[in-house]
C-alpha positions in Angstrom: 11.3 -16.0 26.6 7.8 -16.7 25.2 7.3 -16.1 21.5 4.0 -15.7 19.8 3.3 -17.3 16.5 -0.1 -15.7 15.8 -2.4 -13.0 17.0 -6.1 -12.6 16.9 -8.5 -9.6 17.5 -11.7 -9.9 19.5 -13.9 -6.9 18.8 -17.1 -6.3 20.7 -20.1 -4.6 19.1 -21.0 -1.0 19.7 -18.5 1.9 20.3 -18.7 5.4 19.1 -16.0 7.0 16.9 -15.2 10.6 17.9 -12.3 12.9 18.2 -9.2 13.8 16.2 -6.7 11.3 14.9 -3.5 11.1 12.8 -2.8 7.7 11.4 0.8 6.6 10.6 2.8 7.8 7.5 2.0 6.7 4.0 3.6 3.4 3.2 4.0 3.9 -0.5 5.7 7.3 0.0 7.9 5.9 2.8 9.2 3.1 0.5 10.0 5.5 -2.3 11.6 8.1 0.0 14.2 5.5 1.3 14.9 4.2 -2.2 15.4 7.6 -3.9 17.1 9.1 -0.9 19.7 6.2 -1.0 20.3 6.8 -4.8 20.6 10.6 -4.5 23.7 12.6 -3.9 23.8 14.5 -0.6 21.5 14.2 2.4 17.8 13.3 2.4 15.8 14.1 5.6 12.5 12.2 6.1 9.9 13.2 8.6 6.8 11.1 9.2 8.3 7.9 7.9 6.1 4.8 8.5 7.9 2.7 11.2 6.5 -0.6 10.2 7.7 -4.0 9.1 7.2 -3.5 5.4 9.1 -0.1 5.3 11.7 -1.2 7.7 12.5 -4.1 5.4 13.3 -1.6 2.6 15.3 0.5 5.1 17.4 -2.6 6.1 18.0 -3.6 2.5 19.6 -0.3 1.7 21.7 -0.4 4.9 22.9 -3.8 3.8 24.0 -2.3 0.5 26.2 0.3 2.3 23.9 3.3 2.6 24.4 5.2 5.9 21.0 5.9 7.5 20.5 7.4 10.9 17.5 8.1 13.1 17.3 11.2 15.2 15.8 11.3 18.7 12.7 13.0 17.2 12.2 10.1 14.8 13.5 11.8 11.7 15.5 9.7 9.2 18.7 11.1 7.7 19.9 9.3 4.6 23.4 9.9 3.3 22.8 9.1 -0.3 25.5 7.2 -2.3 24.3 8.2 -5.8 22.9 6.0 -8.5 26.1 3.9 -8.8 27.2 3.8 -5.2 25.3 0.8 -3.9 27.5 -2.2 -2.7 26.8 -5.9 -3.1 25.0 -7.2 0.0 26.7 -10.1 1.8 23.5 -12.2 1.9 20.1 -12.3 0.1 17.9 -9.3 0.7 14.8 -10.2 2.8 11.7 -8.0 2.2 9.2 -9.7 4.4 5.6 -9.2 3.2 6.1 -6.2 0.9 5.1 -6.5 -2.7 5.9 -2.8 -3.3 9.5 -3.2 -1.9 10.3 -6.3 -4.0 9.0 -5.0 -7.3 10.5 -1.5 -7.0 13.8 -2.8 -5.7 14.1 -5.3 -8.5 14.0 -2.4 -11.0 16.9 -0.7 -9.2 18.8 -3.9 -8.8 18.5 -4.6 -12.6 20.9 -1.7 -13.2 23.6 -2.7 -10.7 27.0 -4.2 -11.5 26.6 -7.0 -8.9 24.3 -9.9 -8.6 21.7 -10.1 -5.8 18.9 -12.4 -4.5 15.7 -10.9 -3.2 13.0 -12.8 -1.3 10.5 -12.5 1.5 8.0 -14.4 3.6 5.6 -17.1 2.6 2.9 -14.7 1.4 5.4 -12.7 -0.7 6.7 -15.9 -2.2 3.3 -16.4 -3.8 3.1 -13.0 -5.5 3.3 -13.0 -9.3 6.6 -11.5 -10.7 6.4 -12.2 -14.4 4.7 -8.8 -14.8 8.1 -7.2 -13.9 10.6 -9.9 -15.0 9.5 -9.9 -18.7 9.8 -6.1 -19.3 13.0 -5.9 -17.3 14.6 -8.7 -19.3 13.4 -7.0 -22.5 15.5 -4.0 -21.3 18.6 -6.3 -21.1 18.4 -7.3 -17.5 18.8 -10.9 -16.4 16.1 -11.5 -13.7 15.4 -15.1 -12.7 12.3 -16.2 -10.8 11.1 -19.6 -9.4 9.4 -22.1 -11.7 6.0 -20.5 -10.9 7.4 -16.9 -11.5 7.3 -16.1 -7.9 10.0 -14.9 -5.5 12.8 -15.3 -4.6 14.3 -13.4 -7.5 17.9 -13.6 -8.6 19.1 -10.5 -10.5 22.4 -11.1 -12.3 24.8 -8.3 -13.1 24.5 -7.2 -16.7 25.7 -4.7 -19.2 23.9 -1.4 -19.1 20.2 -1.5 -19.8 18.4 -0.2 -22.8 15.4 2.1 -22.6 12.0 0.5 -23.4 8.7 1.8 -24.6 6.2 -0.4 -22.7 2.4 -0.5 -22.4 1.2 -2.0 -19.2 -1.1 -5.0 -19.7 -2.8 -4.2 -16.4 -3.0 -1.0 -14.3 -0.2 -1.3 -11.8 1.8 1.5 -10.1 4.3 -1.1 -8.9 5.2 -2.3 -12.5 5.3 1.3 -13.7 7.6 2.3 -10.9 9.8 -0.7 -11.3 10.4 0.1 -15.0 11.0 3.8 -14.4 13.6 3.0 -11.7 15.3 0.6 -14.0 15.2 3.4 -16.6 17.4 5.5 -14.4 20.2 3.1 -15.4 19.3 2.6 -19.0 20.7 4.0 -22.3 18.1 6.2 -24.0 14.5 6.8 -23.0 12.2 4.6 -21.0 8.5 5.2 -21.4 5.5 3.5 -19.7 1.9 3.9 -20.9 -0.9 2.9 -18.5 -4.3 1.6 -19.5 -5.8 3.9 -16.8 -4.1 6.2 -14.3 -2.5 4.6 -11.2 -0.8 6.2 -8.2 2.0 8.5 -9.3 4.1 8.8 -6.1 7.2 7.7 -8.0 6.9 10.3 -10.7 6.2 13.1 -8.2 9.1 12.1 -6.0 11.5 11.8 -9.0 10.6 15.4 -9.9 11.1 16.5 -6.3 14.6 14.9 -6.3 15.4 17.0 -9.4 15.2 14.2 -12.0 13.7 15.3 -15.3 10.5 13.3 -16.1 7.9 13.9 -18.8 4.2 13.1 -18.4 1.7 13.3 -21.2 -1.7 11.8 -20.4 -1.2 8.2 -19.4 2.4 8.1 -20.7 5.4 8.8 -18.6 9.0 9.0 -19.8 12.5 9.6 -18.5 16.0 9.6 -19.9 18.7 7.4 -18.3 21.9 8.8 -16.9 20.6 11.7 -14.8 21.2 12.5 -11.1 19.1 12.7 -8.0 19.8 15.4 -5.4 18.9 14.9 -1.7 15.9 16.8 -0.3 13.7 17.0 2.7 10.5 14.9 2.7 7.4 15.2 4.9 5.5 11.9 4.6 1.7 12.5 5.0 -0.6 10.2 6.9 -1.6 7.2 4.8 -5.0 7.4 3.2 -5.1 3.6 3.1 -4.8 3.5 6.9 -7.2 6.4 7.3 -9.8 4.6 5.2 -10.5 2.1 8.1 -11.4 4.9 10.5 -13.3 6.8 7.8 -15.6 3.8 7.3 -15.8 3.1 11.0 -17.1 6.7 11.6 -19.6 6.5 8.7 -21.2 3.2 10.0 -21.3 4.3 13.7 -24.3 6.1 15.1 -23.1 9.6 16.1 -19.7 9.1 14.6 -17.7 12.4 14.1 -13.9 12.2 13.4 -11.2 14.5 12.1 -8.2 12.8 10.5 -5.2 15.2 10.3 -2.5 15.6 7.6 -3.7 12.9 5.2 -2.3 12.5 1.7 -5.0 13.0 -0.9 -3.0 12.4 -4.0 -5.7 12.3 -6.8 -4.4 8.8 -7.8 -5.3 7.5 -4.3 -8.7 9.1 -3.5 -10.9 6.5 -5.1 -12.0 5.4 -1.6 -13.3 8.9 -0.9 -15.0 9.2 -4.3 -16.7 5.8 -3.9 -17.9 6.4 -0.3 -19.3 9.8 -1.3 -21.2 8.2 -4.1 -22.6 5.8 -1.5 -23.8 8.7 0.5 -21.0 9.3 3.0 -20.5 12.7 4.6 -16.8 13.4 4.0 -15.3 16.9 3.7 -11.8 18.0 3.1 -10.3 21.0 5.0 -7.0 22.9 5.0 -5.9 21.5 1.6 -2.2 22.2 0.9 0.7 21.0 -1.2 3.8 19.7 0.6 6.7 18.3 -1.4 4.6 17.7 -4.5 1.9 15.8 -2.6 -1.6 17.0 -1.9 -2.6 16.9 1.8 -5.8 17.7 3.7 -7.6 17.2 7.0 -10.5 14.8 6.5 -13.7 15.4 8.5 -16.1 12.4 8.6 -19.6 12.1 10.1 -22.0 9.2 10.5 -23.9 8.6 7.3 -26.6 6.4 5.8 -25.1 4.5 2.9 -26.7 3.0 -0.2 -25.3 0.4 -2.6 -23.9 1.4 -6.0 -22.2 0.0 -9.0 -18.6 1.0 -8.4 -17.3 3.0 -11.5 -14.4 1.1 -13.1 -12.3 4.3 -13.4 -12.2 4.4 -9.6 -11.0 0.8 -9.2 -7.2 1.4 -9.6 -7.6 4.6 -7.4 -8.9 2.4 -4.5 -7.2 -0.9 -5.1 -5.8 -1.2 -1.6 -9.0 0.0 0.1 -11.5 -2.5 -1.1 -11.5 -4.7 2.0 -12.9 -1.8 4.0 -15.1 -0.6 1.1 -16.7 -4.1 1.2 -17.5 -3.5 4.9 -19.2 -0.2 4.0 -21.2 -2.1 1.4 -22.2 -4.7 4.0 -23.7 -1.8 6.1 -25.4 -0.1 3.1 -28.9 -0.4 1.9 -29.2 -2.4 -1.3 -26.5 -4.0 -3.5 -23.0 -2.9 -4.2 -21.3 -4.3 -7.3 -17.6 -4.3 -8.0 -16.1 -5.4 -11.4 -12.7 -4.9 -13.0 -10.7 -5.7 -9.9 -8.9 -8.9 -10.8 -5.8 -7.5 -9.1 -7.4 -8.1 -5.7 -6.8 -11.9 -6.2 -3.0 -11.5 -6.1 -2.6 -9.2 -3.1 -1.4 -10.4 0.3 -4.3 -12.8 0.0 -7.0 -13.5 -2.6 -8.9 -10.5 -1.2 -12.0 -11.2 -3.2 -12.4 -14.8 -1.9 -11.2 -14.0 1.7 -13.5 -11.0 2.1 -16.4 -12.9 0.6 -15.8 -15.8 3.0 -15.5 -13.4 6.0 -18.6 -11.5 5.1 -20.7 -14.7 4.8 -19.3 -15.8 8.2 -20.8 -12.8 9.8 -24.2 -13.0 8.0 -23.8 -10.9 4.9 -24.8 -12.0 1.4 -21.5 -11.7 -0.6 -21.0 -13.3 -4.0 -17.4 -13.4 -5.3 -16.9 -13.1 -9.1 -13.8 -13.5 -11.2 -13.0 -9.8 -11.1 -15.0 -8.5 -8.1 -17.9 -9.0 -5.8 -21.6 -8.4 -5.3 -22.4 -7.4 -1.7 -26.0 -7.0 -0.4 -26.2 -4.9 2.7 -27.7 -6.5 5.8 -27.4 -7.1 9.5 -24.0 -8.2 10.7 -24.5 -10.9 13.3 -20.9 -11.4 14.6 -18.8 -14.6 14.4 -15.3 -15.8 13.5 -13.4 -14.6 10.5 -10.0 -15.8 9.2 -8.0 -12.9 7.8 -5.6 -15.4 6.1 -2.7 -13.3 7.3 -3.8 -10.2 5.3 -3.4 -7.0 7.3 -6.1 -5.1 5.4 -8.6 -7.9 5.8 -8.0 -8.0 9.6 -8.4 -4.3 10.0 -11.5 -4.2 7.8 -13.4 -6.8 9.9 -12.4 -4.9 13.1 -14.5 -2.0 11.9 -17.4 -4.4 10.9 -17.9 -5.2 14.6 -19.0 -1.6 15.3 -22.5 -2.5 13.9 -22.6 -6.2 14.7 -25.0 -7.9 17.0 -22.3 -10.0 18.7 -18.5 -9.9 18.9 -16.3 -10.7 15.9 -13.2 -12.7 16.4 -10.6 -12.1 13.6 -7.9 -14.8 13.4 -4.3 -14.6 11.9 -3.8 -10.9 12.5 0.0 -10.8 13.1 0.7 -9.1 9.8 -1.2 -5.9 10.8 2.1 -4.7 12.0 3.4 -4.7 8.4 1.5 -1.5 7.6 -0.1 -0.2 10.9 1.9 -1.1 14.0 -0.1 0.9 16.5 -3.5 0.0 15.0 -5.0 -1.6 18.2 -4.0 1.4 20.4 -5.5 3.9 18.0 -8.6 1.9 17.5 -9.1 1.8 21.3 -8.5 5.5 21.6 -11.2 6.3 19.1 -13.8 4.2 20.9 -13.5 0.7 19.5 -13.8 -2.2 22.0 -10.9 -4.3 20.6 -8.7 -6.8 22.4 -5.5 -8.3 21.1 -4.8 -11.9 22.0 -1.4 -13.4 21.5 -1.3 -17.1 20.7 1.6 -19.5 21.0 
């Protein structure tokens, strides 16, 4: 049987984005639903779970620790929770693929177990910084070991019960915050985390939905160890990070008009909408509702003329995963767009500042990377070859750039798109994008 080592996209210019679309389920919520459902007592039912490599890695990890999980014919997941202290030692190291969310949150849970475990992932994940979680976890009494460069794989040794910690995050990070709160479930006393600026709060909302007492005051969140989680039903909304690619595609396409259904609009995730609106985008929200503690809406987008802006720093953590596609919007805008305060982009699946700047220049756009951001001057996209460096969001962003290019754009190293958006190519074709997937040996 033939196996393919890499994939590339070839995207022709033109195309018209129209119609109605629902993108796959929210990745952040899907990860957390599996984790908390496994640690709860009773049954948790999950509808809309993102069936992708990243989230399935989390699913498989909990199956390996003895959690019974079944999938119905309708795609619903049913988790038979084992409680906070019911996990079993896995027979081998846990492999989490490309997922930074999974490894950081799971390490917090593993820090409170009575068995030792090793957690690792693919080559990209093995370059992600982990000191940001190992230091505070070890301060709580855990014993977490990383490689010499403080990268995965991580070894979490069994330890006496953790002690609560009062910790101020040195950088805005929902992953660090969530890691410590999940460890705090197993700690004596109170665990508090204070953020420099608000970050996504899916963990806090979901803990509350599972019946776990949590206290929020401004940028400070606290919980007491020793409580219980009770199984619930969860409806996972469509992922705004995935929707963002089609939002920008519609905006930059002449005559674009698209309705995106059932999208999560958690206020800690809507930075991309706020930024694009400031640039002149025509985006409206309809049928707003609250389901399971998460805000959801249908998003209507129309073709718009964009202008460059200085991106407000308070919006940066609210759009940290969407900057690859925001840079494409900036490339199609009049004038200059300036991003600062986004150092975190350099330690994602790739160095997204450098990789996006290199790609934009390869297709004729003036892009200047800085230590903590980028300056993009809008212009004419000419087409060319871009290396996504294995970063799924970079690959999808440059797919949309081809809509207003003069010539085709070839995007190399796209295999990891399946980590977050497994049916991306099919949905792109359905909305009017001329994209071809090429498998390479």
